[in-house]
N, C-alpha and C positions, 0 to 999 in steps of 0.2 A: 503492500502500499506507498504509493509514495504521494505524500501531501504538499509538496512544494514545487515551485520554480527548478530548473537541475541548475548544479554551476559547479565550477572545477574543486576539486577537492582538496588543491592545494592552498587554497585561500581558506584553511582551516589549520593549517601545519603553526607551528611554535617550537620554538626550543626550550628545551626542559633538562636542566642540570641533572643528573644519576643521584646527586646525594638529595633534590626533593624528594624522591621516591619514600613514604613512607614504609616501612616495614614491619613495625609494631605500632597500635592504638594510644592514644591518648589515654592515661588513666589521671582521675575518672573518665569517662567517657563524655561529659559534658563539660572536659575543660577544653577540649581541642578548641581550637582558633575559628573566628566564621567571619568571613568573610561579604560585610553586604554591600550589594548593588543596587543601589535606590535606582525610581526609574526614570528620574534623569541622569541616571551615569555616576552619579557621589557614590565614592566608596569611603567605606568605614571600617576600622579594624575594632571586633568584636570577641566575644567567644559564643560557644553555644549554648554555655548556660544562661547566657542574658536572652536567649530567644522568646520569652512571655514578655518582655520589652516593646518589640517590633512587632507586637500582633495586638487584639483585640477582642476584648469581649463579644464573642458572637458569630469568631475564627473561626474554621473546620478543617481541624488538620487531620490530613489523610494519609494512613500509615500501610506498608505494606507488609502483612503476617505471615509472609514464604517462607519457609525452614528448608534451611542448605543442609541435604543430602552427602555421604558420605560417598560422592562418586565417583573418586579414583579408585579405578582398579587395576593390579599389576597382577600378570599369567606368563603361562607360555601358548604357544602353539600345539597342540598335539596331534597324532594318529597319523604321521608322514615322518620321514626317516630323520631329519632335524626338528628340534624343537625351540625357535627362537623366544624370544621376551618377546613379551606386547603389553602396552599401555594403553589403558582405556579410559577415557573420560565420560562417563553417561550423561545428554544433554537433552535427553525428552524422551517420554515415557509414553511408547503406544499404545499398549495394555497390559493385561498383567502379568506377561510373561516375557517380553518385547520390550527393548530402548533402542533408541538409536544411538549410538556413541561415535565420541573422535577416536581414534586408535595411533599409536606409532608404532613401530612402522608401518603404516599401512600398505606398503607393498610387499611384507611378508605375509599377507593373508588373502585369498581367494572365495566365494563364495563357497558353501559347504565345510569351512576349514572349522574346523573345535578348539575352541579355547579354555584351559585350565584355570580359574584365577583362583590364587590361595594366597596366603600371608603365615608367612614362618612365625609359628607362635600362640596362633590364634586358630580357633577352634571352631570351623560352622558346621554345624549339623554334621556331616561327612569329612568334613577337613577344608573342604575347595568346594567352588563354584561353577559347571562347566554354560557353558554358550556355543551355540553354531552360527556363525557367519550367514545372513539370512539373504542378503544382499549386502552389494557395496556401491557410494558414492564416489563422485569425481574429487572431491577436496579432501580425502580418509573422514569419510563419515561412513559406516556401516550400521546394519539393524541387527542386532543379537539377538536371537531367540534363544532364553534361561532355560535349563533344567528345571527349575523352581518357577513358581508362580507363586502370586498376590502376596498373603500378608510371609509366607515362609521366605520369596525371595527379596522382598523387605528387609527381613532379618539377616538373612545371606549378605546383602550388600551393606548393610550396617555394621556386620561383623568382620568383613571385607575389606570396604572400602576404607578411605581416608577422602579429610576435606582438601578439595581441590581450588586451592589457593591459585589468585590470579597470578598470571606467567612470570608478572612482571618484580612479584616478591618471590615466587618458586623458583626465581630464577637465582635467587640474592642468598638465599638462605634455604636450608630443608625446612619445610614444616613439624611442627612439631603440636604436643598435646594443648598449648596454650591456644592454637590457632581454632580448636575444636572448638574450644568457647566465644573465642576473641572475636569470630569468623558469624554468631549468631546476636543477632538484633535481639532486644527485650522482647521483641514483639512475636518473635517466628514461635510459629505453630502447627502451618499445614505443609505437612514436606511434598518438595517436589523441584523444590531450587539447587540447581549447578553454581550457581553464585550469589552473593548477599544482595541485599539491595543496602546499599553501604550507606546511605544517608540516614537508616536508621540506628545504624551503630553508634550515633552520638548519643542516643539516649538512656536516661537512667531512672530510675524508679520517683529521685527529687526533683529530676526536669518534669516528668510527666506530672507530678503533682500541682508544681508550680506555674503549668501551663493550665491544668481545668482551676487553679484557685484564679486564674486569670480572665476565666471565663469562655477556655479556650478548648473546642471539644476535639475528642481523638476519635477516630473511624479506622477499621479495618477495610482492606481491600487484598486479595492476593494476585501474585501476579509472579509465575515461576519461570526464574531469571536465567534464561539459557546461557552459555558458553558463547554467544557469539556477542555479547557484553561488552568480552576483551579485543573483539577482533577489530582493526583499524580497516579504514576505509582505502583498498588497494587501488580499485579502480581510479580515474582521472575524472570522470565527471559522475555527479551523483546520483544522474538518472541509472545509472547500471550497475548502481549496488545493492546487491538482495539481501533484505533483514530476515533474519533468520524468527519462525513465528512460537510465541512464546503463550502459552495458557495462561488464561485469568479469570476475574469473575467478583463484578460489583453484586451486591445482595439489591434486592427489590428494598428493603430498610435504610440500607446504607442510601440508597440514590434518593430516597423519599427525604429524609435528614439534610443530607446536603440539598435539594430543590429548596428545599423549605428556607433554608438557612439561610442561601445566596438572595434568596425573594426578599430576606428581612434589612439585607443587605452586609450582611457576611461573607467575608471571604474564602475561598478554598485553597490552603497550603496544603501542596503538597510534596509529600517526603518523600524524595529521591524522584529521578527519572522514571523508574518503572511506575512508580503511585503515578506522575503524570500521562506515561503514555497510556494507562491502561484508562485512566478520566477521559481523557480527550479520544478513546479509542470508543466509549461508554456515551458520549456526549452527541445530540443530534444538533444540528442545524441552528437549532436558537440556544443551543448552549445549555438544554436542560438533560439533565444524567440518567438515562435508561438503566436497569437492569441489564448485567451483559455476563455472558458464561459462553466463554470459547478461545478462540487464537485471536493473537493481534499478531501484526507486523507492519505496524506502521512507522513511517520513516518523515521524521520532523526536519524539517531544514529552515531555514531563514525565508519568511516568504508566506509558512505556515499560518493562519490566523486561530488562533488560539479560544474554542469555547469554553473552556470548563474551570481551568485553572489562572489562579490569581498569584500567587507567591508558590515560590519554589525554592526546597532546602536540599543541595545537592554537592555532592564529593566534588574535587578537582579531577577532569577528566583529561584522556593520551589527546594528544596531536592526531588531527586526521579522522576524528573517531564521529559515530554518530550520535553521543552521546556531547561533546562539542556543540557540535552541528546543532544539536537540538538545544543546551543552553545560549547557540547563540543568534536562534530562531525565538527565543524568548524574550533576553536581556539585548538582542542587538550584536551584531559580532565586532562592528569597531569597540564597543561597549566593552565586549568579555575577551578582547584583548589585551586593553588596558588594564583589566581587571585582574587576567593571567599576569601582565609582566608585573602589576603590583605586588601580586604575590608571591610570584618566585624572586625577587626582587630584596619581598620582606621574612623572605624565611618559611612560608605556609606550605605543610608536607599534602603531597599530592595522591591522589590513587585512594584507592580502597579505603586503607589504614588511614589515611590522610584529615585533613581539615574539612571546611565545609566553608559552602556558599550561600548567600542566604540572597534570594533572587526577585525583586519586583521587576512585575514585567514592564518594559519599555513602552513609553507614553504612545510613541506612536510608531510602534514597531511596521518597517517595512523594508523587507530586503534583506539588506547585509547593512544599514545604517548600525 
């Protein structure tokens, strides 16, 4: 679903020093810094704990309550003369026994091959989990048909899998037990994501209490974040980029509450680009949020007219990524390039474990301003 004019991908490039990438979250979580980007482009250096001061009674915070599963599995191909090691990252559940996965090295696998996943020192029912390669895609994607089904498969994945940290963190240090807790939000409830909705990582019970005391209500939606969220856009023109579909749901009760609050002048504050993309997918042409259950592959670039969301809390994103394109659509490309330059110069921490931006929608959004 392409939602704006096409444009050159290199417009969304910027230089990011490697030392700007956060390898651990702030502690406590709401002590992270927060760059406020006002609708007129004015920048303010604050902290996430100050979020309630920027909101008003009647505003509606929308959080994503997806829960990250331990979606990274290690195993080996079996049944042929050699048994090469195989790594798989589950990216999308297809049914009770089948998952779409990204595998490395993909060239070692063909349709019909069998993979045995296991982990020394961990016991999973019979000690391992087998899967057959049912189909193979063009970009390292395969369909895996597992030997277990339903809850038994979920338990096996939980026993054998590890948390799939983003590549820009995993390439710099080995994931460990701390990440199993650090990479879940306090709202995590519905299992199915292979990446965290990272803006939600900044929240603590104290911050939630302060927001409620301010008169800000907290609403939950679910969007199971896929591995595609990490991928830079490799094509030269945004029109050629293919978004990965992700499954989400907005309940009828949540849609009703948001619409009623907005009718009374309350603003909708999306916590994270995942919440924003789901709300925009659920909104009709008049901006009314409808109940939603299904997949969305909405791709938001400058020129898109926002219908549902007024304010966005989000982290700092990768150059040339769909998420940097989204925030540029929300607050203006020129404004966001200035904000990111300010953040880099000021020592803000980037990406999943990094600091936050609070973006107020540009007053006159148009194209690349």
